[in-house]
C-alpha positions, 0 to 999 in steps of 0.5 A: 411735506414741502410747503415752502418749496410748494409756495415758491413753485406757486410764485414762479415756475418748476421745470419738470424735466430738468437734467444735470450733466453728470450725476455726481456732486462735484462734476454737476456743480462745476458744470452748473456754476461755470455754464460749461459741460463736463467735457469742457470743465474737465471735472468728472470725479470728486477729486478734480477741482474746477479751478485747477482743471479749467483755470480760465473758467469764470464762475456764476458768482464771479461773473456777478462780482465782476458786474458790481455785485456783493457775492457770498457763499454759505454751505456746500456750493462747489462741493468740498468747499473747505478745499475749494474756497474759490476766492475769485467767486466771493467778495466776502469770506466763504462760510463753510460747514464741515461739522459732522452731520450727526447730533448724537454723541454716540454716533459721532464717536463711531466715526473716530478712527473706524475704517471699513472695506479697503481701508475706507472710513466708516461714516457712522450710521446712515440715519439718525433720529434725535430730539434736536433743534435745527441749529444742531444740524449743519443745514440749520446753521447754514440757514442761520448764516444765510439769515445773517447775511441777508440782514447785512445786505438789507442795510446797504442797498448794494446788489447781492448774489447769495449762494446757500448750499444745503446738504440734505437730503444727502446721506446720512439722513439725519434730522430732528424727530419732528420731521421723522414723525411727519411720515407714517412708517406703515405708509413707506412703499417699496422701491419700484422697480426692484430689479435692474433694468432688463437687458442693461449692461453691467456697467450701467449700474453701480455697487452704490459704494457711497451708502456702503461706507456707513455703519451697518450697511452690507459690505462688498468689493469696492474695487469693482463698483458693478460687482459683489452687490449685497442687497439691503433688507426690507427693514433697512430699505424702509428705514432709509426711505423714511430718513430721506423723507425726513431730510427732505422735510427738514431742508424744506423748513430751512429753505423756508427760513431763508425765504421768510427772512428775504420777505421780512426784509423786503428784499424779495421784491428785487431778488431772483430765487433759484432752487436747484439740486445737483442731481437726482437720487435712487432709493432702492430702485433697481436694487440701487442707491444714491446716484452715479448712473445715467438713469432718469432717476439720477440725472433728472434734477430739481429746478425752480425759478422765481423772478423778482417780485417787483416785476409783478403786475397787479393781476395775479400770476402775470409778470411783464417787463415793459421795456421789451415787447415780449409775452408776460411771464406766467407764474405758478405753472410748470414746464415739461420742456427739456432743460439742463442745469447748464442753463442756470448760468445764462438764466440768472444773468438774463433775469438779473439784467447782467450781461451774458458771458461769452462761451456759455454752453447752456441756454437761458430758460426765460423764454419758457417763463413767458411761454411754457409750451413753446418748442424748445430743446430736442434733447438733454445731454448727460454722461458718466464715466466708469473708471474701473472698467474704462468706459464712458456712458453718454446719454440723451433724453428726448421727448419719448426716449432715453438712449445711452451709448457706452464707449471705450474711454475717449474713443466714441467709435469703440462702442461697448453697449447701447441702451434704449428706454421707451418713455412712452410706455416705460417711464421707469426705464425697466427694459432696455429695448435697444436690441429689438428689431422694431427699435433699430431705426430709432436707435440709429436716429438717436445715436446720430442725435447723440453724436451731433451734440448739444448745439444741434439740439438747441431751439431753432432761434439759438442754433441760428445765433450760433451759426449751426 
């Protein structure tokens, strides 16, 4: 289904337990691109712009630009980039993609002037299968623009930083028919688990309003995200799950186009490649859809890193830097270490030889490229606010557990509820065991770790550098 991502994984490393800092597009991207966590960026929703909330922030492309790189952005990078062009980050005009994602004219017409519950616009159908070609879709045009950018970069020998933001597999799940045909609809399984976690507080879940604005989806009271949940039919569920898989196959092919052009131009020899998703996704699990929760399915993200090929030695799967006495980077492997998307900024800097920016709140994962099983962070930290009910859920993922503490707004001492999921025998997070007596000591220990914060969870050598 994903041959191009699989090939890239064989040339670098995939991080099996990488976590975003908030499972929503703009807050997660603001965190990733600034190297700061949501409480430091001030970006917690889809309306707040990073540059307005944190004017002094230096973004990842901006940092590379300040160190002599040509920087170019294409597609969805910061989020709604038409309204967040980030001129400080790009040395070339930003290339956005604001066209409607549907190809079929009838589906485009459905969008014009149509409104759903509470006056919200209806976005058309949530899936589309059409006899179309790649460049009739936004991600196909993004891939073409990326190929053209690489053609330009190849001619001048100037170092470059290229950010390519593909939209899929975000809703709507629209892709050419050939990608739908790669999945037999009879093999589409049902979500597991189907029910909400036993004992989870109401505000741990959502009413998945993002899906409900699409035509044909059951309506609900969008004023209170956790109430009036109307389930989808089994047929709707299977269609959406198949559409998601088709979108994954489609975007994999577009990623493959960019990687292929990188190789054809010989640029891959000196180019670091990072593939990252801004959050995870639910496809009917817990009776939920999309993201916006603190569950593992939402905060666990894709992270793949491939160092520049020019640093390969002749023997396979080993990379070394002769300038430093370090173990060689071992490629084609995976790491189970707990890492976070806020780690991407310092990682890319170290791999490219660009000086680290002071004040970053992530940790370079390059040591894991050299020794994947080494001791690493003791926890990964994420959060999600429930504006409608005035609570904030802060969560940590450790080796064996996920603990989430829901407090009243900014007052972390006014705790409304606690969740504990034991990943040793419940990796689906189907039962909240926080109130069970046998877990009382674990709850107190993890709550203390959550309160201690991310600095206390760093690897020992990093804690000592920070004076903690």
